[in-house]
C-alpha positions, 0 to 999 in steps of 0.5 A: 447534527454538525458535521464533526458529530455525526456517526462515521464508518471505516469498512475494511474488506478482507480481514486477513493479516493486513486488514486485521493490521488496518482495523487496529489502525481504525481502532486508534482514530480519534474521532466522534461517532466512529464505527468500524466493519470488518468484512471477512468470510472467514471466521477464524480471521473474524476473531482474530481481527476482533481480537487484534482490534480490542488490543489497541484504542484510542489516546483520549480512552474512548473505544470505536465500535467494531463489527465483524460481518461475513459479506458486504451485504451487512454494511450500511449503505454508506461508509466515510473510508472503504478499504480494500485489503484482499489479495491484488486478483480478488481485489476488482471482485470485492471492490464490485460487490462491495460498491454494489452495496455501499457508497464510499466517500473515500477509499484505500486500496492496497498494494498490489492494486491489481493482477490485470491490466485491464482492471486498472481502467475499470477501477478509475471508472468505478471510482470516479469522482470518489477520493481514492488513495492506494496504501504504498506506505512509505510515502506518508512515513514522517521520516521519508517525508522529512528527506524528501523535503531536505533533498533539492530539485537535482537527480538523485539515485535510490538504491535498495538492496538485500535478500530475496525482500519481495521484488514482486510484492514489495518493489512497488513500495519503494518505486513509490517512494522514488517518486516521492523523493525526486518529487518526478515520475517514473517513466521506465522500468527495465527488469534484469537478471529475473529468476521467478517461483512460485509464491507461498501464496498459492496462485501468486509468484516472486522473483529475485533480480535487479530493476532499475527505473528512470525518472522524468527527472534522470533520477534513477531507481534500482531496486536489488533483491538477491537470492538466498537469505540472510541480508536485510534491506539497505537503502541509500539515497545520493544527491549532490554527493551527499548520501543517505545510509537507512536501515529501516530494521536498525532505525537509523538514517546515517547516525539519526534515529529513523522510525518505521510505521507498521501497518497497525499505525496508520490511525493517522492517516485514516482519520485524515481521510476520513476527516478531510477526505485528503491523504499524502498516499499516492492517488489512485491515478498516480499509483495505477499508472506506476503499477502498470510500468512495474507489471509489465516488467515483471511479466515476462518473468511472472509468466514467460509462457504468456509474457504479453497476457493481461495478467501479472499473479504477484501480490 
């Protein structure tokens, strides 16, 4: 059997809102003999995921098979792509239990990666030799990649502003984007004017405030999440006196169209991971370095009674 003909498998672990949307992306992957597994203990979530999977499909008219199962024990011994999409505090346990059952050829992890600092080293050990990426999705949006190609190697500034947009849960997306646009690594992150509170998801925390990240090439990323509501996220990139104003909700970059990609529209990226074992997403090593800087900056505000502890409960 040729490699293009052999059976392929994608497994999504954790089929809540994000996981079910990733299943929709898997439904659009156009590879022969592709089966998709959704692993989710909640019967209601399994049913909703199956409904969402059936709402989309391949452009060639073929249908990818979906099997919703209760646990990783029902997975095959090998999968081509393993996606861990549960919440951050559960991710290490989910990764360990799944790897005890199946051997993946490639892995994609959702963000925030882990809440415990010690889990980053553990993940590197568990996944050594397995191509692994982290789904900070803006790094593969075509219009952001096009912008990155237009920028020079001079220092730039990225500013993200808006009302209570989830600095703790979503800030990592824009920090990863800053590294893509600058083609440089973030070296320091500082948090100011922080106001933390319990998040909507039980056990987690969220905050408003200002994150300032400095990159190795002297670029700067400033993420501002103001208290209150009403102001959508606005993004501005400046370099060499030229500015790019991006409205993701409005679909514009300056006066040109700008296309966002939803979690249900990542079939092209999943297909690349399965067929070629490659991706333009940050690798586990790249994202772990950035996550650790990020969580170190957030921890004193998220856990003021234990600011030097191992945990930082954002998701």
